[in-house]
N, C-alpha and C positions, 0 to 999 in steps of 0.2 A: 337449773331450768333447761329443758331441751331446746335445741336450736331449731327454729321452725321457719318454713318458707311462708311468705304472706299468702293469703287465700286467693289473691288475684294474680298470682304468678302465672305468666303465660309466655312460653318461649317458642319462637318460630325457627330457631336455628340452634345447632349444637354449640356454636361459639358463644351465643348470648347466654345459654344455660350455664356453660362452664365459667364465663366471666362473672355471672351472678354468684355462683357458689364460691368462687375464689374470693370475691370481695366480702362475702358474708363471713367466711372463715377468718380472713385477715382482720376484719373489724372486731371480731370477738377475741382477738389475741390468741388464737389457738394455733397449734402446730400439729401437722400430721407427720408422725415419725414413721420411718421405714420399719416394718415388722422385723422382729428378731428372727434369726435363722430357725429357732425352734418352732416358731409359729408360722403357719402357712399364710402367705399374703392374702389380703382381702380381694385384691384385683389381679387377675392373671394378665400377663403381658406377652406380647409377641413382638420381638425385635424392638423392644422398648416402647411399644405403643399399646394402648389399651385394647384388650380383647373383650368387646362388649356384645358379641354375637350370642345373645341369650336365646334359649331354646323355645320359649313360649311367651305369649303376652299376658299370662296369668299373674295376678298380684299375690305375692306370698308375704304375709305379715308375721309368719311364725318366728322369724329371726331378723328383726329390724334393728339396725344400729343407729343410735342417736347420740348427740353431744349432751353430756350432763356433767356439770361442774368441771368443764375443761377436759373431760376424758371421754373416750369412746366406750359406751356400754352396749351390751348385746342382750336382746331378748332371747331367752332360751327357746329352742325349737329345732326343727330340722336344719341340717347344715346346707348352706348354699355356697358352692365352690366359687361363685362370682363375687360374693360379698357385697353386692349392690341391691338394694331393695327399692321398689317403686310402689308407693301407696297413694291413695287419693288425698287431695289437699282439702280438708274440711268438707263443706257441702258444695264446693265449687265444681266437683267432678261427680256429683250425684245427679241423677235425672229426676225430673219432677217439674211442677209448675209453681213458681213462687216459693212460698213456705211449705207447700205440700210436696214432700219427698218421701213417700212411704217405702218401707224396706222391701215390700213384695214386688215392686216394679224395678228394683235395681238389677234383676236378672236380665233385663232388656238393655242394660247400659253397656253394650259391647259393640264392636265394629260390625259384627254379622247382623245384628238387629238394626243398626243404622242403615246398613246396605239394604236390608229387607224393606224398610219403610221408604227409603229413597227410590228403590226399584218400583214400588207401587206408585209413587208420585210420578216418576218418569213414564211409567206405563200409561197412567191416566192422561198425562200431558200429550203423549204421542197418539193415544186413542182419540182424544177430543180434537186436537188441532190438526194433526196429520191424517186422521182417519175420518171422523164424523164430518169435519168441514168439507173435505174433498168429496165426500159421498153425497152431501145434501146440496151442493152448489146448484145443480140443475133444478132441484125441487124448489129452492127458495127463489130462483129466477122466475119460475113459472107461477109460484104462489104470490109473489110481491112485485111482479111486472118489472124485473130488473134486467138490464142489458148485461152482456158479458163483461164489458169494461167496468161496470159497477161492481160485479162480483169479484173482479180482479182487484179492485180497490179494497174490498172487504178482506180478501186473502192477504194482501200486502200490509194491512194494518198491523198484523202480528209482528212482522219483521221490522216495520218502522218503529214500533214501540220498543222492541228489543234493542235496536241500534241506539235509541235515545237513552235508554236506562243502563246499558251495559257498563259504560265507564264509571258511572256513579256507584252502581251496586257493587261491581267487582272491586273498586278501590276502597270504599268505606266498609263494605261487608267483609273484605279480606282481613281487616284488622279488628272487626267487630265480632259479635256473637253470631257465628254462622248458622247454627240451627234455628235461631229466631228469624233471621232473614229468610231461610229456606221455608220454615213453617208458614210465615205470613205470605210468602210468595205463592205457596200452594193454595192458601186461603183466597188469594186474589184470583187465581185460576178458577176456583169454584164459583166465585162471584161472577166472573166473566162468562162462564157457561150458563148460569141462570139468566144473565142479561141477554145472551144470544138466543135463548129459547123464549124470551118474554113476548116477542111479536105474535106468537101463536095465540096467546091469551088476551091480547089487547086488540085483536081484529075480529071482525065478524066471521061466522062460520063459512068455510069454503064450500060453495055450491057450484057444481060444474056438471053439465050434461053434454052428450055428444050424439048427434044423429048418426044412425047406422049408414046413411047414404053419403055422409061426408067423405070425400076422397074418391068416390066412384064417378064413372063417366055419366054426367047428368047435364041437362041444359040449364038448370037453375042452381049453379054453385054459389055458395055464400062467400063473399069477399071478406076474409078475416081482418083486413085493414080498416073496414068500415064498422066493425064491432066496437062497442064502447068498452072501455076498460076502467077498472077502479084505480084510484090514485093511492097506491101503496108503496111507491118507489122510495118515499122518504124514509121508510124503515131501513134503508141502506145504512143510515147513520147509526141506528141502534146496533146493527150487526157489526159495524166498524168499531163501536164502543166496546162491544163484547170481545172482539178480536184484540183490541188495544189492551184491555185488561188481561187477556190471555198472554200477550207479549210481556207485559210488566211482571206478571206472576212467574212466568217461565224463566226470566232472566237469571235469578240466583241459582236455579236448579243445575244448570250445566257449567257454571263457573264456581260458585261457592260449594256446591255439592261435591264436585270432583276434588277440590282442594281439601275439603273436610275429610273425605275418605283417605286422600293421600297423606294427610298429616297424622292420622290415627291408626295406621297400619304399617307394618314393616315395608320398607321401600321395595323389596323384591315381590311382595304380594300386592302392591298397589295396582299394577296393570291388570291383575285378575279381578280385583274388586271393581275397578273402573270399567273393565270389559263387561262384567255382569250387569253393571248399572246401565251401560249404553245398549246392551242386548235387550233389556226390558223396554227401553225407549223405542227400539225397532219393532218389537213384537206388538207394542201398543197400536200402531197404525193398522197392522193386520187385523187385530181384534175390532178396530173401528170400522174397517171395510166390511168385515163379516157381519157384525151387529147392525151397522148402518144399512146393509142390504136387506136384512130381516125387517128392520123397522120401516123401510121404504115400501115393503110389500103390504103394509097396513095402511088403510086410508087415514088421512090426517085428522079427520073428525071423529073417528071411531064408530060411525054409524054406517048402516048398510048403504051401498051404492051400486048402481048398475055398471059403473066403470070398472075396468081391470087395469092392472099395472102396465099393460101394453098400450093403453090408450094415450094419445099425445097430451091430454090435459089432466092425467092422473097426478096427484100430489100425495106422496107417502107421509107417514108420521115422522118427519125429519127431526122433530124437537125432543123426542123421547130420550135419545142418547145424551143430550146436553143436560137434561134434568138428572139422569142417573149418574153421569160422570161428575157433575157438580156436587151432588150429595156425597159421592165417594171421596172426592177431593177434600171436602170439609172434614170428613172422618180421619183421613190419613194425615191432615195437617196437625191434628191435636197431639199425637205422640212425637212428631218431629219437633214441635215447639218445646217439648219437655227435655230435650237433650242438653247436656252441659256444653260449655265452650270447648272443653277438651275432654275426651273420654279417659277413664282411669287407665293409667299405665302408658299414656301417649308420650310422656316425657322419656320413656325408655327408647322409643323409636327416634325421638329428636336427638338423643345422645348417640344413637347408633348410626345415624344417617351421615353419609359422606356427600359433601357438596360436589355437584357436577356442573355448576353454573358456568356459563361462558366467562372467561377471564377478561375483565375490563380494567385497564390501568386507572389508578386513582379512585377506584370505587371503594368508599368507606361505609356504605350503607349498612353492611352486615354488622359493623361494630357500633352503629348508632342506634340505641334502643328506642329512640323516639321517631325514627324515620318511618314514614308512611302513616302516621297518626294524625296528620293535619293536611288540609286541602292545599296548603302551600307546598307540600312535597310532591303533588301530582305532576307538575311540569318536569321536576327532576326524575320522577319515576318514568315518565314517557321518554325523556332523553336517554336514560339508561337502557330502555328497551330498544330505542332506535340505534344505539351503539352496539347492539347485539345482532350481528348479521345472521347468525344461526336462527334466532327467533324470527327475524323478518322473513327469511326464506321459507321457514316452516309455515308461517302464516300465508305466504303467497301460494305454497304448494297446497295447503288446505283449501284456499279459495278456488284453485283450479279443479281440485277433486270435488268440491261442493258444487261447482258449475255443472260438472258431468252428472253427479248423483241427482241434483235437483232437476236437471233437464231430462234425464232418463226416467226419473220417477213420475214426472208430469206427462211426458209424451211416449213413454215405453208402451203403455197399453194402446195408445193410438197407433203406434208403429205396428204392433201385432195385429190390431184390427184391420189396418189397411193392407198389410202384406199378405195375410192369410185369410182375409175376408171373413173375419169373425164378428160376432155381435159385440157391442160395447161391454155387456156383462161377461161374456165368455173371455174377452181379452183381459178385462180387469181381474177376473178370477185366476186365469192362467199366469198373469204377471205377478199376482200376489203369491201364488204357490211357488213361484220361482225366486222371487226377491226375498221373501221372508227367511227361508233357510240360508240363502246366500248372505243376506244382511246380518241376521242373528248369529249364524255360525261363524261368519268372517269376523264380526266384532268380538265375539267371545274368544275365538281361537287366536286372534291377534294379541290380546292380553295374555293368554295362557302361554303362547310361544315365547314372548318376552320374558315371562317369569321362568319358564323351563330352561331357556338358554342363558338366563342370568345376564342379559345384555346391559351394557352401560349406554350412555347417551349416544356416543359415536356409532356403536353397533346397531342401535335402534334405528337411527336414520338410514343406515345402509340397508337394513331390512325393509324399510319403507320404499327405498329406491328400487329394490329388487321386485317388490310387489307391483309397483307402478309399471316397470318395464314388462313384466309378464302380462298384465292387463292390456298394455299397449299392443302387444303382439296379438292377443285374442280379439281385440276390437275390430280387426280387419274382417271379422265374420259379416260385417255390414255390407261387404261387397256382394254378398249373396242376396238376391231379391227375387220376388215372384211376379209374374206378369199380371196385369190387371184383368179382372173378370170383365168381359165385354158388357158395356152399358149402352143401351139404345139412346142415340142422340147425344152422347158424350164421347165415348171412345170409338163407337161404330155407328153407322147410319141405321135407321129402322129397316128391318127386313122387308123386302118388297117395295121399299119406298126410295125416294131420291136420296142422293148423298147429302150429308149434313152441310149446311150453308155456314161455314165458319166453324170455330171450335166447339160451339154449343148450339144445338137446335133440338129442343124437346118436343116440338110440335111437328106432326106429320099428318099425312092424309087420313090415317086410320084413327086419329084422336082429335082431329080439327074441330069436330062438333061437340066435344065433351066439355069445353070451357074450363080446362084444367088451370089451376093456379099454382104458382111456384112456392107459395107459403106453406102448402101441405106436402112435406117430404115424408114419404112412407114407402121405402123401396120394396119391390116384390120381385120374385124370380119366376120368369115365364117358363113354360114347357119347352121352349126352344133354346134354353140355356142362357138367354140374355137377361140382364137385370134392367128394371125399369124404375123411373123416378118415383112413381106412385101407381096405385091401381088405375087411377084416372088416365095417366099417361100411357098405361098399357091398354087402354080402351075397355077395361073391365066394367061391366054394368051390374053384376049381381054377386052376392056372397052366398056360398053354400053353407047352410046352417047345420047340416047333418054330417058333413065330411070335414075332417081336420087332419093335418099332417104334423105329428109331433107337437100338438097344441097350437099350431099356427093356422090362421085363417086361409081358406081356399076361395079364390075368386074365379068366376066363370064368365064365359062370353066375352073374352078379351080380344077385341078386334085387331090389336097390333101384334098378337102372339099367334104364331102358326106352328102346328105340330111338325110340319115339314114344308119345304119350299114349293112342292108340287100340289099341296092341299090348300084350299081356301076356307077350310073349316076353322073357326076361331078356337084358340086353345084356352088354357087356364093359367093361373099364376098362384104362387104361395107367398104369403107375407114374409118379409125378411130378405136378406141378401143371398145370392147364390153361393154355394159352397165352392171353395177353391180346390183345384186339382194339384196344387203345388205340394211337393213332398219334402221341402227343405226345412219345415218347422222343427222336427226333432233335433236336427243338426244345429240349427240356429239357436235353439233354446239352451243346448249344452254349452256352446261357446259364450253366449250371453250370460249364462250362470257363472262362468269362469271370470268374465269381465267384472261383474258385480262382486263376486267373492273376493278377488284380489284387490279390488278398489276399497272395499270395506275392511279387508284384512289389515290394511295399513292405518286405519283410522285411530284405533286405540294406541298402537305404537307411536304414531305421530303426536298424539295428545300427551303421551308419557314423555316423549322427548322434549316437548314444550315445557312441561313441568320441571324437567331436569336441567334444562339449559338456562333457566333464570334463577335468581336468588330466591330464597325461601319467602322473604317478605313480599315479593312481587308476584307470587304464583297466581293468586286470585285476580290481581289487576292484569297480569299478562294474559290470562285466559279471557278476560273481558275484552281486552284490545284485540285478541285473536278472533273472538267471535264477531266483533264489529267488522274486521277486515273480511272474514269469511262470508258474512252476510252481505256486506256492501259490494264485494267483488265477486261473490259466488252464488249464494242462495237466492238473492233477489234478481240479479241480471241473468242467471243461468236459464231459467225457463223462458225468459224473454228472448234471449239469443237463440235457443233451440227452436222456439216457436216461430221466430222470424225466418230462420232457414227452412223449416218444414213448410211454412206457408207458401214459399216460392214454388213448391211442387204441387200446389192445389190445382185441380182441374174443374171443380164444381163448387161454387160458393153458395151459401144460404142467402136467400132473398127475403129480407125483413121489410116488407112494404117499401121497396125501393132502396133500402140500405143494405150494404153488404154485411152478412153475419159470419158465422163460423164456416169451416170447410167441410163439405160432405164427402168429397172423393179426391184422393191424392194419386199422383202418378208414382207408382211404386219404385221405379228405377231412380227417378230424381230424388225421391225421399230417402232412399238408401244412401245415395252419394252424399247428400247434404248432412245426414246424420253421421256418416263415417268421417266426413271432413271435420265436423265439430268435435267428435270424440278424439280423433288423432291430434288435433291442435291442443286440446286440454291435457291429454296424456303426455305429449312431448313437453309442454310447459311444466307439468308436474314433475317429470323426470329431471328436467334441468334445475328446478328449484330445490329438489331433494339433494341433487348432486352438489349444488353450491352450498347448501346447508352443512353437509358433512365435510366439505373441503375447507370451509371457513371456521369450523368449530375448533375452539381452543379450550381444552379441558383445564381445570384448575391445577396449579402446581402441586406436586406430590413430594413427600420426603424421599430421599435417595433409596431407602430400603424397599419402597413399594415399586411394583411393576409399572412399566410405562404403557401397558395395554389399556386403552380407553374404550374398547369395545366390550370386553367381558368384565363382569364384576367379581370374578373369582380371586383376583389378586388385588391387594390393596384395599379391599372392602372395609377393613377395620383399621386402616391406617390413615385417618384424616389428617390433613395439614393443619392441625390445631395444637395448642399448647397442652402440656400434660394435664390430664383430667384429675380432679380430686377423687379419692377412693370412695367417697360417699356422695350420693345424690339423695338428699334428705327431704322427705315430705312428712306431713302429719296425717294421722288417722283420726277421722271423726267417728267415734264409737256410738254417737247418738243420732237418731233421725229426727 
């Protein structure tokens, strides 16, 4: 009777696999004799160690050796100079759903197809959470009468849910059926998207009209603070629920998804696979911004309206993206749920892998097959991670980099808008065109470089340190700033009028009879080169319906605008901000591209180093703990810290019926200094943490025959410090579906 592995055999480390085979052979009373000189050995050796560097992950069953009646028998077929065959274990490694495992879908049961479906899932997650959410924040504020701090709570609900679920999902999912955790997680993301879009269908139709005279110089201005508003702010809790579900569903994706890829491909290819996976996650937000912008140009109720997207009360079709994204997430969850616990041939890579985990004295968890399968082991797992200084400093370095990336992503467009006097849409578009290639290219290239150079854990951390230092030098581009465009009553006094009384004086003799209100902010650029708070504050009384400039409204008879100082004839104004004459933008964009490129170039190498410096059984849990640290110390406080610094440079605040709102105008020089200060602090801390991680890293002990180089994988890759391996790794073939 052939010697068979049980169908639930699952090995997370090479030592566990070899111990299992050794025990099975001893129990059967079998002996593996050394081949005679006339017969070629079944296993090639190098310096007495197994050479298991097999050329491809394909499964060859043409010549499989099995135990039969105490002897090794061979199935005739093509010769294999390695003599080791890896074949699926019954239906455990077939893809399908329950008992439904048709032969026709087994062609998708490969690492490349797993990567394909996980990339779609990460793309959808990035598009929905980091794309659509950020795009529609202003629209849902306007539609549901929400304040900025309320939409801030909506955005934070995602990270809060992730922090709550990460330890549980990464610990139990790491020892469980990862594809099922991943598939159900994507399904929860789909449900969250549908919940987020639900308020559109449960409220009355949006009806809004705007008088053409609103915002012009008039004696009978309507006070917006006295207008009645509907009570829709309670829908904030529905949005928070949707975001909470998004956070729960996304938790397995970047912990279990990464380890599932890492466990089922060759260790040298893992950084490339993970890099492609994260590249899809970065491209997703770009698609979300582009599609979200298209949807917001469609009126939310789909019927004709006299409003245009430029009107202050316009609400676009913010909900379309969530319906489409949710439906797509449902579809992609189905194939992910069908994948097996381990892909066919994955045991080949388990046997080939060399442990690079940080050496901890007295650590016996690798030899304990039951470790990590009970909640009682969680404190011990946390203790082992805390004893790993390399892991701790990699987490802290990741937190500082996340601070910078989160802060720049949130306030980068605002910085461009203020420095170069761009509109919000122009700044967001330019920022997207710059960050997407830097983020996507840096993420992919980071994984490719690690694979190409064949770096080990120590070398990977040194590469991360080099990238951080280069980006630190490039971040000094923030020393360059542009002067503010003059704004009447804010940076400069009104022309022909008295000097401003204090830091802000929007009322002058020329507009004193207009009854202008601060709640209507609609900047215009006058013929005199000055920017004004609104057409009313510029003294404009009429709109030219026959003349437009590049699609912008033209205002006439502006009493505060003079074509020149010697003329008393009122001038005109054009809607929008005045263009800036600053020529630093191309230079700034090049160096800012370098900052983002090298920041994200180290992201996948740092993730790979985290996977390498911990034990195999702790990979998923370690990623979960790292994500908690990165979110708690980086992604969540990053935008808050950047926002607090940037708010200090504000010169003109929004007036919301006596309450302070968002900032309309920043002092460019102060904004550049504060942004530079935050960037330098984070980059210096990141460099220190990476330096400490590489200095405190202790690679596992190697046999004397192997090289002592811990940076490159060329030497000692096939010489793991384990006992002699049996010449056969036996599995069974299920020939029936």
